[in-house]
DSSP file (Angstrom, degrees, kcal/mol; ACC not computed):
  #  RESIDUE AA STRUCTURE BP1 BP2  ACC     N-H-->O    O-->H-N    N-H-->O    O-->H-N    TCO  KAPPA ALPHA  PHI   PSI    X-CA   Y-CA   Z-CA
    1    1 A X     >        0   0    0      0, 0.0     4,-2.0     0, 0.0     5,-0.2   0.000 360.0 360.0 360.0 -40.5    0.0    0.0    0.0
    2    2 A X  H  >  +     0   0    0      1,-0.2     4,-2.0     2,-0.2     5,-0.2   0.937 360.0  46.9 -59.4 -48.1    2.9    2.3    0.9
    3    3 A X  H  > S+     0   0    0      1,-0.2     4,-2.3     2,-0.2    -1,-0.2   0.864 108.9  55.3 -64.5 -35.3    4.5    1.8   -2.5
    4    4 A X  H  > S+     0   0    0      2,-0.2     4,-2.1     1,-0.2    -1,-0.2   0.892 107.1  50.4 -63.6 -39.1    1.2    2.4   -4.3
    5    5 A X  H  X S+     0   0    0     -4,-2.0     4,-2.1     2,-0.2    -2,-0.2   0.907 109.7  50.2 -64.9 -42.0    0.8    5.7   -2.5
    6    6 A X  H  X S+     0   0    0     -4,-2.0     4,-2.5     1,-0.2    -2,-0.2   0.903 109.8  51.2 -62.7 -40.4    4.3    6.7   -3.6
    7    7 A X  H  X S+     0   0    0     -4,-2.3     4,-2.8     2,-0.2    -1,-0.2   0.886 107.7  52.7 -64.6 -38.5    3.5    5.8   -7.2
    8    8 A X  H  X S+     0   0    0     -4,-2.1     4,-2.5     2,-0.2    -1,-0.2   0.913 110.3  48.1 -61.7 -42.2    0.3    7.9   -7.1
    9    9 A X  H  X S+     0   0    0     -4,-2.1     4,-2.2     2,-0.2    -2,-0.2   0.926 112.8  47.9 -64.2 -44.8    2.4   10.9   -5.9
   10   10 A X  H  X S+     0   0    0     -4,-2.5     4,-1.8     2,-0.2    -2,-0.2   0.911 112.5  49.0 -62.5 -42.5    5.0   10.3   -8.6
   11   11 A X  H  X S+     0   0    0     -4,-2.8     4,-1.1     1,-0.2    -1,-0.2   0.913 111.1  49.6 -63.8 -42.8    2.2   10.0  -11.3
   12   12 A X  H  X S+     0   0    0     -4,-2.5     4,-1.0     1,-0.2     3,-0.4   0.881 107.9  54.9 -63.9 -37.5    0.5   13.1  -10.1
   13   13 A X  H  < S+     0   0    0     -4,-2.2     3,-0.4     1,-0.2    -1,-0.2   0.896 109.5  46.8 -62.4 -40.5    3.9   15.0  -10.2
   14   14 A X  H  < S+     0   0    0     -4,-1.8    -1,-0.2     1,-0.2    -2,-0.2   0.691 120.3  37.0 -75.6 -18.6    4.4   14.1  -13.8
   15   15 A X  H  < S+     0   0    0     -4,-1.1     2,-0.3    -3,-0.4    -1,-0.2   0.395 106.6  67.8-116.0   2.0    0.9   15.0  -14.9
   16   16 A X  S  < S-     0   0    0     -4,-1.0     2,-0.1    -3,-0.4     0, 0.0  -0.890  73.1-116.7-129.2 152.4   -0.1   18.1  -12.9
   17   17 A X     >  -     0   0    0     -2,-0.3     4,-2.8     1,-0.1     5,-0.2  -0.436  49.8 -96.3 -74.5 163.4    0.9   21.7  -12.6
   18   18 A X  H  > S+     0   0    0      1,-0.2     4,-2.3     2,-0.2     5,-0.2   0.863 121.2  48.0 -55.3 -45.8    2.3   22.6   -9.1
   19   19 A X  H  > S+     0   0    0      1,-0.2     4,-1.7     2,-0.2    -1,-0.2   0.915 115.6  44.6 -65.0 -41.7   -0.9   23.9   -7.5
   20   20 A X  H  > S+     0   0    0      1,-0.2     4,-2.6     2,-0.2    -1,-0.2   0.899 111.1  55.3 -67.0 -39.9   -3.0   20.9   -8.7
   21   21 A X  H  X S+     0   0    0     -4,-2.8     4,-2.6     1,-0.2    -2,-0.2   0.909 105.6  51.6 -59.6 -43.1   -0.1   18.6   -7.6
   22   22 A X  H  X S+     0   0    0     -4,-2.3     4,-2.1     1,-0.2    -1,-0.2   0.910 110.6  48.3 -61.6 -42.2   -0.2   20.0   -4.1
   23   23 A X  H  X S+     0   0    0     -4,-1.7     4,-2.1     2,-0.2    -1,-0.2   0.905 111.3  50.3 -64.1 -41.4   -3.9   19.4   -3.8
   24   24 A X  H  X S+     0   0    0     -4,-2.6     4,-2.8     1,-0.2    -2,-0.2   0.903 108.9  52.3 -63.6 -40.7   -3.5   15.9   -5.1
   25   25 A X  H  X S+     0   0    0     -4,-2.6     4,-2.9     1,-0.2     5,-0.2   0.921 108.5  50.2 -60.6 -44.2   -0.8   15.2   -2.6
   26   26 A X  H  X S+     0   0    0     -4,-2.1     4,-2.3     2,-0.2    -1,-0.2   0.902 112.1  47.8 -61.5 -40.5   -3.0   16.4    0.3
   27   27 A X  H  X S+     0   0    0     -4,-2.1     4,-1.9     2,-0.2    -2,-0.2   0.925 112.9  47.7 -66.1 -45.1   -5.8   14.1   -0.9
   28   28 A X  H  X S+     0   0    0     -4,-2.8     4,-2.6     1,-0.2    -2,-0.2   0.920 113.4  48.4 -61.5 -44.2   -3.5   11.1   -1.2
   29   29 A X  H  X S+     0   0    0     -4,-2.9     4,-2.1     1,-0.2    -1,-0.2   0.888 108.3  54.0 -65.2 -39.3   -2.0   11.8    2.2
   30   30 A X  H  X S+     0   0    0     -4,-2.3     4,-0.5    -5,-0.2    -1,-0.2   0.908 114.8  40.4 -61.7 -41.2   -5.5   12.2    3.8
   31   31 A X  H >X S+     0   0    0     -4,-1.9     3,-0.8     1,-0.2     4,-0.5   0.876 112.5  55.1 -74.4 -37.5   -6.5    8.8    2.4
   32   32 A X  H >X S+     0   0    0     -4,-2.6     4,-2.7     1,-0.2     3,-1.3   0.843  96.6  65.4 -65.3 -33.3   -3.2    7.1    3.2
   33   33 A X  H 3< S+     0   0    0     -4,-2.1    -1,-0.2     1,-0.3    -2,-0.2   0.812  98.7  55.1 -58.7 -29.4   -3.4    8.2    6.8
   34   34 A X  H << S+     0   0    0     -3,-0.8    -1,-0.3    -4,-0.5    -2,-0.2   0.721 120.4  26.7 -76.9 -21.4   -6.4    5.9    7.2
   35   35 A X  H << S+     0   0    0     -3,-1.3     2,-0.2    -4,-0.5    -2,-0.2   0.624 103.7  80.3-119.4 -17.4   -4.6    2.8    5.9
   36   36 A X  S  < S-     0   0    0     -4,-2.7     2,-0.1     1,-0.1     0, 0.0  -0.590  80.3-107.2 -93.6 154.5   -0.9    3.1    6.6
   37   37 A X     >  -     0   0    0     -2,-0.2     4,-2.7     1,-0.1     5,-0.2  -0.385  40.4-104.9 -68.1 159.1    1.0    2.5    9.8
   38   38 A X  H  > S+     0   0    0      1,-0.2     4,-2.4     2,-0.2     5,-0.2   0.889 120.6  48.6 -56.1 -45.3    2.2    5.6   11.5
   39   39 A X  H  > S+     0   0    0      1,-0.2     4,-1.9     2,-0.2    -1,-0.2   0.884 112.5  48.7 -66.2 -37.7    5.8    5.2   10.5
   40   40 A X  H  > S+     0   0    0      2,-0.2     4,-2.3     1,-0.2    -2,-0.2   0.906 110.7  51.4 -65.7 -41.0    4.9    4.5    6.9
   41   41 A X  H  X S+     0   0    0     -4,-2.7     4,-2.5     2,-0.2    -2,-0.2   0.922 109.0  49.8 -63.2 -44.0    2.6    7.6    6.9
   42   42 A X  H  X S+     0   0    0     -4,-2.4     4,-2.2     1,-0.2    -1,-0.2   0.899 111.2  49.5 -61.6 -40.1    5.4    9.8    8.2
   43   43 A X  H  X S+     0   0    0     -4,-1.9     4,-2.3     2,-0.2    -1,-0.2   0.888 110.7  50.3 -65.5 -38.5    7.8    8.5    5.6
   44   44 A X  H  X S+     0   0    0     -4,-2.3     4,-2.9     2,-0.2     5,-0.2   0.882 108.2  52.6 -67.2 -38.4    5.1    9.2    2.9
   45   45 A X  H  X S+     0   0    0     -4,-2.5     4,-2.5     2,-0.2    -2,-0.2   0.927 110.5  48.0 -61.5 -44.7    4.7   12.7    4.2
   46   46 A X  H  X S+     0   0    0     -4,-2.2     4,-2.2     2,-0.2    -2,-0.2   0.913 112.6  49.0 -61.2 -42.7    8.4   13.3    3.9
   47   47 A X  H  X S+     0   0    0     -4,-2.3     4,-2.2     2,-0.2    -2,-0.2   0.932 112.3  46.9 -63.3 -46.9    8.4   11.9    0.4
   48   48 A X  H  X S+     0   0    0     -4,-2.9     4,-2.4     1,-0.2    -1,-0.2   0.892 110.3  54.1 -62.4 -39.8    5.5   14.0   -0.7
   49   49 A X  H  X S+     0   0    0     -4,-2.5     4,-1.9    -5,-0.2    -1,-0.2   0.910 108.6  48.3 -61.5 -43.4    7.2   17.1    0.8
   50   50 A X  H  X S+     0   0    0     -4,-2.2     4,-1.0     1,-0.2    -1,-0.2   0.918 112.0  49.2 -62.3 -43.6   10.4   16.4   -1.1
   51   51 A X  H  < S+     0   0    0     -4,-2.2     3,-0.3     1,-0.2    -2,-0.2   0.870 109.4  52.1 -65.8 -36.6    8.4   16.0   -4.4
   52   52 A X  H  < S+     0   0    0     -4,-2.4    -1,-0.2     1,-0.2    -2,-0.2   0.883 108.4  51.4 -66.0 -37.8    6.5   19.2   -3.7
   53   53 A X  H  < S+     0   0    0     -4,-1.9    -1,-0.2    -5,-0.2    -2,-0.2   0.680  87.0 104.0 -75.9 -17.1    9.7   21.2   -3.2
   54   54 A X  S  < S-     0   0    0     -4,-1.0     2,-0.2    -3,-0.3     3,-0.0  -0.378  78.6-115.8 -64.6 141.4   11.2   19.9   -6.4
   55   55 A X        -     0   0    0      1,-0.1     2,-0.3    -2,-0.1    -1,-0.1  -0.553  32.5-106.7 -75.0 141.9   11.2   22.5   -9.2
   56   56 A X        -     0   0    0     -2,-0.2     2,-0.6     1,-0.1    -1,-0.1  -0.539  31.2-140.1 -69.5 130.7    9.2   21.5  -12.2
   57   57 A X        -     0   0    0     -2,-0.3     2,-0.6    -3,-0.0    -1,-0.1  -0.839  15.8-164.3 -97.3 122.9   11.4   20.6  -15.1
   58   58 A X        -     0   0    0     -2,-0.6     2,-0.4     3,-0.0     3,-0.1  -0.927  14.6-136.0-110.5 124.6   10.2   21.8  -18.4
   59   59 A X     >  -     0   0    0     -2,-0.6     4,-0.8     1,-0.2     3,-0.4  -0.642   3.7-146.5 -79.1 129.3   11.7   20.3  -21.5
   60   60 A X  H >> S+     0   0    0     -2,-0.4     3,-0.8     1,-0.2     4,-0.6   0.874 100.8  58.1 -60.8 -37.5   12.6   22.9  -24.2
   61   61 A X  H >4 S+     0   0    0      1,-0.3     3,-0.8     2,-0.2    -1,-0.2   0.838  99.0  58.4 -63.5 -32.0   11.7   20.3  -26.8
   62   62 A X  H 34 S+     0   0    0     -3,-0.4    -1,-0.3     1,-0.2    -2,-0.2   0.768 103.1  53.9 -68.3 -24.6    8.1   20.1  -25.4
   63   63 A X  H <<        0   0    0     -3,-0.8    -1,-0.2    -4,-0.8    -2,-0.2   0.614 360.0 360.0 -85.4 -12.4    7.7   23.8  -26.0
   64   64 A X    <<        0   0    0     -3,-0.8    -1,-0.2    -4,-0.6    -2,-0.2   0.465 360.0 360.0 -83.3 360.0    8.6   23.7  -29.7
């Protein structure tokens, strides 16, 4: 379940603009809190936090 949550966060990061991504992370974390052990949840929060802080990488080729 933990890995599935991480995959959801990664997928959302790749497909969303920053504001939408943050909302998706909050939704994923809210649901994950109900099913993950406390230590797993804390690790997922740290992971989501790192992903949120990453700068969005825009490919120059994608803009052409």
